[in-house]
N, C-alpha and C positions, 0 to 999 in steps of 0.2 A: 586489456592485455598489458597495459603499462604497469610498472611497479616502481616503488620508490627505491632510490639507491642508498647505500651506506658504505662505510669504509670496509665492512666485513665481506661485502659481496665481491665475487670474483667471476670472471668469464674464463672458461677452460681454454679458449682459443685466441683471445685478444688481450694485449697489454694496453696500458694507458687508457683504461676505461673507468676503473674505480680506484679508490685509495686517496691518500692525502695529496698526491701529486696532481690530482684532478679537481681539487677543491675549488679552484678558481676558473676552471675550464668553462668557456661559453659554448653551450650546446645549441645547435641549429634550431631544434624544436623545443627548447626550454628546459629539457631534462636529459639525464643520461639515457641513451637508448637501451632497450631491453632486447637481447638477442636469444631469449629462451626458445621462441618459436622457430626461428631459422636454424638454431643449433639442433633442434629435434629433427628438422627436415634433413639437415646435413648428416646426422648420425644414422638416420633410417635409410638414406639414399646413397651414401658414399660407396665407392668401389674399392677404396684402399684404407687400411688402418695402419698408420705408420708407428713404428716403435718409439716409445718416449725417448726424447733426446736425440733422435736421428736427424740428419740433415733435412730429410723430407718434412718431418714434423716442424722443424724450425722455420723452413721456408714457408710452409702453409700458414703457420701462425703469424709470421711477419706480414704476409699478404693480407690476411684477414684483419690484422691491426691497421695496416695502411688503408684498406678500404673503409674501415670504421672511421678513421680520422678524416679522410677526404670527404665522406658523405655526411658526417654528423658534427664535426667540430667547426664552429663558426669562424674562429680566428686562426690563421696559419701560425700565429705565435704559440698555439697550443699543440701543434703537430710535434710529435716526438719520434716518429718512425722514419723521418726524412731529415736530411741536412739542408736547411732552408736556403742557404746562400748559393747552393749549386744544383738543387733539385730541378729536374725537368721530366716530363712524361710525353710520350708520343704513341700514336695509334696507327698501325698499318703503314708505317714508313712516312707518315706526315711530319711536318715541322715539329720539333720538340717544343713544348710549351712550359713556361714557368708557371708557378702557382697563380700569379696575377693574370697571366694570359689565359690560363684555363678558366679562371673565374669570369673573365670577360665574355667567354662563349657559353657560360651557364654551368660549367663544371660538371661533376657527377656523370650522369648518364649522357648528357649532351657531349661531353668530351669523347666518350666511347662511340657515339653514333655519328660522328662527323663523316661526310660523304661528298663525293664530287658528282653524284647522280643528278640529272635534271630534276627540278622541283617536283614535277608531276609524277615522277617515278620513285620518290623517296619513301612513301609510306609513313615514316616518321621523319619530320623535317626539323633538325636541331636548330636551324636558323629562325624558326618560329616559336621556339620553346625557351623558357627561362629555367633557372635552377629549380624553382618551386614546381612549375608545371611538369617538368620532366620527371621529377621525383614522384609526384602524384601519379603520373601515367603508369610508371612501372610498379610502384608499390600497390597500386589499385589492381593491376593485372596479376600480381603475385602476392596475395595477402599473407601467405606463409613465408614469404621471403624468396630470395634468389641465392641459393646455397653455392658455396665454392669449395672445391677440393683440388689439391695438387696431386696429379696422378703419375708424374714422373719428374725427377730432377736430373738434368743431364750434366750439370757442372756446378761446383760449389763456389763460395765467395773467393775473390772479390767480384767475379762476374758470374752471376747465377742465371742459368737457363732452365726453365721448367715448362712442363705442359700442364694446362689447367682445364677443369670442367666447371661450368656454371649451369645450374638447373633450378627449375621451379615448376609449379603447376599453375596453369592459367585458369584461375578460379574467379577472376574478375574481368571486366571489360577492358579493352585497349583501343583507344582511338576510334571509337564507334563500332568495334567488333565485339560480338558477344563472347563470353567465356566458353571455353571448350572443356575445361577440366583436365586437359591432356598435359603430359610432360613436355616441357620446352627446355632444350639444353643446347649449349654451345661448347665447343672445344677450341683451344687456342694455345699459343706459345707466348711466353714473356721472357724478356731479358732484363735483369736487374743488376745494376752496379751498386755495390755497397762499400762502405769504409770499414775500418777495423772494428768499429763498434756496431756493425750491422745496420747503420743508418743508410737509408736509400739515397743515392746520389742521382740516379737516372733510371727510368723505367720505360720499357718499350713493350707494346702489346701487338700481337698479330692474330686476328680472328675474322670470321665472316659475319658481318652484321646482318646479312640476309638470312642466315640460319635462325637468328633470334626473331627477326621481324616475321619471317615465314610462319613460325609457330604461333605468333601473337595475332596474326591477321587471317587465320583460317576460319574463325567463327563468322556466323552470319552478321550482316550489317544491322546495326541498331538504329532506330529512328529517334530523332530528338537529341542526340548527343548526350546520352544519360550516363556517361562514364566519368563524370567529374564529381568530386567530393570536397568538403571543406578542408582547408589547409591545416586547421588545428585539430583534426581527428587524432585522438591519442593513440589509436592502433597504428595508423600509418606513420606517425612520427617516431615510433619505436620499432619499425621494421627495417631490416637492412640486409 
């Protein structure tokens, strides 16, 4: 599923992915990620099609670009969707984290799955996961990706408030649970503070992690922990 990148390639929904400005970008999995599969999932499953140039389209593309950079760019020096010296992110009212603090807890999915539940009730325990193992767990469960759409924008810049939907099909195992093939989706609210250049200064998320885990842990228990794959799998490295 991987494909080579070139300056002529473009992604309809994400900036700072191709072109001369990314010639020296360090990619987490060694190459530019390919979003063709998840873009197809998005286009087939979205509930809104925003007019070109609308605020909703701009916000949706900004969020997709931000997600791409956070999950796939190895060095924060290559982030172009955020203002590095002021950027923080928080989930469900927890302490805002800088990029370095987020990296210390595993970044990516680990950042979104933080919880105060007792260990025995967590299902997915971010304290026991690394950036690599968390990425593998979720990309294995969603081989076609975990699509994102903005379904409503309540206010525009400089303080953007929007409602989002994330969805995918559980076609791979997750934490010892067999795939169900069923739709798994979550809804949430995000608050984004941006500057005059639409660089993100602060991002807050509010959603129920239990809705995501509930869909991923419905399948029968597998024996032998067979839901792990090699980190260098080219398909997983280009899924997002």
